[in-house]
C-alpha positions in Angstrom: 13.4 7.6 3.6 10.0 6.0 3.9 8.5 5.1 0.5 5.1 3.5 0.1 3.6 1.9 -3.0 -0.2 2.1 -3.4 -2.9 1.3 -5.9 -5.6 -1.2 -6.6 -5.1 -5.0 -6.8 -2.9 -6.4 -9.5 -1.3 -3.1 -10.6 2.3 -4.4 -10.2 3.3 -3.1 -6.8 5.2 -6.2 -5.8 7.2 -6.2 -9.0 8.0 -2.5 -8.6 9.0 -2.9 -5.0 11.5 -5.5 -5.9 13.0 -3.4 -8.7 13.2 -0.4 -6.5 14.9 -2.4 -3.7 17.5 -3.7 -6.2 18.3 -0.3 -7.5 18.6 1.3 -4.0 20.8 -1.5 -2.9 23.0 -1.0 -5.9 23.3 2.6 -4.8 24.8 1.3 -1.5 21.7 1.9 0.7 20.2 -0.4 3.3 16.7 -1.3 2.2 13.9 -2.8 4.2 11.2 -4.1 1.9 8.0 -4.9 3.7 4.2 -4.8 3.3 0.9 -4.3 5.1 -0.7 -6.4 6.3 1.9 -9.1 6.9 5.1 -7.4 7.7 5.4 -8.9 11.2 4.5 -12.3 12.7 1.3 -10.7 14.0 0.7 -9.2 10.6 1.0 -12.5 8.9 -1.9 -13.8 11.0 -4.0 -10.7 10.4 -3.4 -11.0 6.7 -4.5 -14.6 6.7 -7.7 -13.7 8.5 -8.5 -10.7 6.4 -7.7 -11.9 3.0 -8.1 -15.7 3.2 -10.3 -16.4 6.2 -13.2 -17.7 4.1 -15.8 -19.7 5.9 -13.6 -20.1 8.9 -14.5 -16.5 10.0 -17.4 -15.6 7.8 -18.2 -12.1 6.8 -16.0 -9.4 8.4 -17.8 -6.3 9.6 -16.2 -3.2 7.9 -15.3 -1.6 11.3 -13.7 -4.9 12.5 -11.8 -5.0 9.2 -10.5 -1.4 9.7 -9.5 -2.1 13.3 -7.6 -5.3 12.3 -5.7 -3.3 9.7 -4.9 -0.7 12.3 -3.7 -3.3 14.8 -1.4 -4.7 12.1 -0.1 -1.2 11.4 0.6 -0.3 15.0 2.7 -3.5 15.4 4.4 -3.0 12.0 5.5 0.6 12.6 6.8 -0.2 16.1 8.6 -3.4 15.2 9.8 -2.8 11.7 9.5 0.6 10.2 10.6 3.0 12.9 13.7 1.0 13.9 14.7 0.8 10.2 14.3 4.5 9.7 16.1 5.3 12.9 19.3 3.5 11.6 19.1 5.2 8.3 17.6 2.5 6.1 15.2 3.2 3.2 11.8 1.5 3.8 10.0 0.4 0.7 6.5 -0.7 1.7 3.6 -2.2 -0.2 0.5 -0.5 1.2 0.0 1.9 4.1 -2.5 4.4 5.5 -3.7 5.4 2.0 -4.9 1.8 1.4 -7.1 2.0 4.5 -8.5 5.3 3.4 -9.3 4.0 -0.1 -10.4 0.5 0.7 -12.1 0.8 4.1 -13.1 4.4 3.7 -14.4 4.6 0.1 -14.7 0.9 -0.7 -16.4 -0.1 2.6 -18.2 3.3 2.8 -16.9 4.0 6.3 -16.2 7.6 7.5 -12.9 8.4 5.9 -12.0 10.9 8.7 -12.6 8.2 11.3 -10.4 5.7 9.4 -7.7 8.4 9.1 -7.7 9.1 12.8 -7.5 5.4 13.7 -4.7 4.9 11.2 -2.7 7.9 12.3 -3.0 6.9 15.9 -1.8 3.4 15.1 1.1 4.7 13.1 2.0 7.4 15.7 1.5 10.0 13.1 4.2 8.6 10.7 3.5 9.5 7.0 5.7 8.5 4.0 8.2 10.8 2.3 7.1 9.5 -1.1 4.0 7.6 -2.1 3.9 6.0 -5.5 0.3 5.4 -6.8 0.1 2.9 -9.6 -3.0 3.8 -11.5 -4.8 1.2 -13.6 -8.4 0.7 -14.8 -10.0 -2.0 -12.6 -11.1 -4.0 -15.7 -7.5 -4.2 -16.9 -6.3 -5.3 -13.4 -9.0 -8.0 -13.4 -7.5 -9.5 -16.6 -4.1 -9.7 -15.0 -5.3 -11.8 -12.2 -7.7 -14.0 -14.2 -5.4 -17.0 -14.0 -5.2 -17.1 -10.2 -7.6 -17.2 -7.2 -8.7 -13.9 -5.9 -8.5 -13.0 -2.2 -11.5 -11.4 -0.4 -10.7 -7.9 -1.6 -9.8 -8.8 -5.2 -13.1 -10.7 -5.5 -15.2 -7.7 -4.8 -17.5 -6.3 -7.5 -16.4 -3.8 -10.1 -18.1 -0.9 -8.3 -15.9 -1.5 -5.3 -12.7 -1.3 -7.3 -13.9 1.8 -9.1 -14.6 3.5 -5.8 -11.1 2.5 -4.5 -9.5 3.9 -7.7 -11.4 7.2 -7.4 -10.5 7.5 -3.7 -6.8 7.0 -4.5 -6.9 9.7 -7.1 -8.6 12.1 -4.6 -5.9 11.4 -2.0 -3.2 12.1 -4.6 -4.8 15.3 -5.6 -4.9 16.4 -1.9 -1.2 15.7 -1.3 0.6 16.4 -4.6 4.0 16.9 -2.9 3.9 13.3 -1.5 2.3 11.4 -4.3 3.7 10.3 -7.7 0.9 9.0 -10.0 2.2 6.4 -12.5 0.3 4.9 -15.3 0.5 1.2 -14.5 -0.3 0.0 -18.0 3.3 0.5 -19.1 6.0 -2.2 -19.0 7.7 -2.9 -15.7 10.9 -1.3 -17.0 9.1 1.9 -18.1 7.4 2.2 -14.8 10.5 1.5 -12.8 12.4 4.3 -14.7 9.7 6.8 -13.7 9.7 5.7 -10.0 13.5 5.7 -9.8 13.7 9.2 -11.2 11.3 10.5 -8.5 13.0 8.7 -5.7 16.5 10.0 -6.9 15.1 13.5 -6.8 14.0 13.1 -3.2 17.3 11.6 -2.2 19.2 14.4 -3.8 17.0 17.0 -2.0 17.9 15.3 1.3 
């Protein structure tokens, strides 16, 4: 099973990925927990450039940004995700194609269909079985990260994050069978219980 976790910045994806991994392992399943970008050695470098490049690389053109994410995705799917799925593991992944559609499509105002085509080509057409969308108002998310330094995307203006949130909601509405929308303002334990129930349903359904 391929499970992806999506949402704006500082909505709790990392915490929920760890909780989901622990539960699945407790159920006797092999779990591969990974992320985009940064799930491979190549991805680590792409992540550094895209999120923390700063003055070293200057402003990144939106199309260049989308292509770098696609390059990371192609390597990640080939090197990590497909081999894990082939041996029967559950992949729990922080961000995937929907992030590109929301951030590079809506946030950067690129053509969403073009971003989708590039992303699907990079991923060889692989889509998740379940996508959990952690929904949180951007102003609430901003208070959560107030004590730490923002990366390039986190530091974007409020309008950017509003556009990303709206895009995520549209993606979920278009694929209700794949998406689970979770109110990310709850406690980690409350949110995990909702996610766990949905994943258990999918496992039981085969």
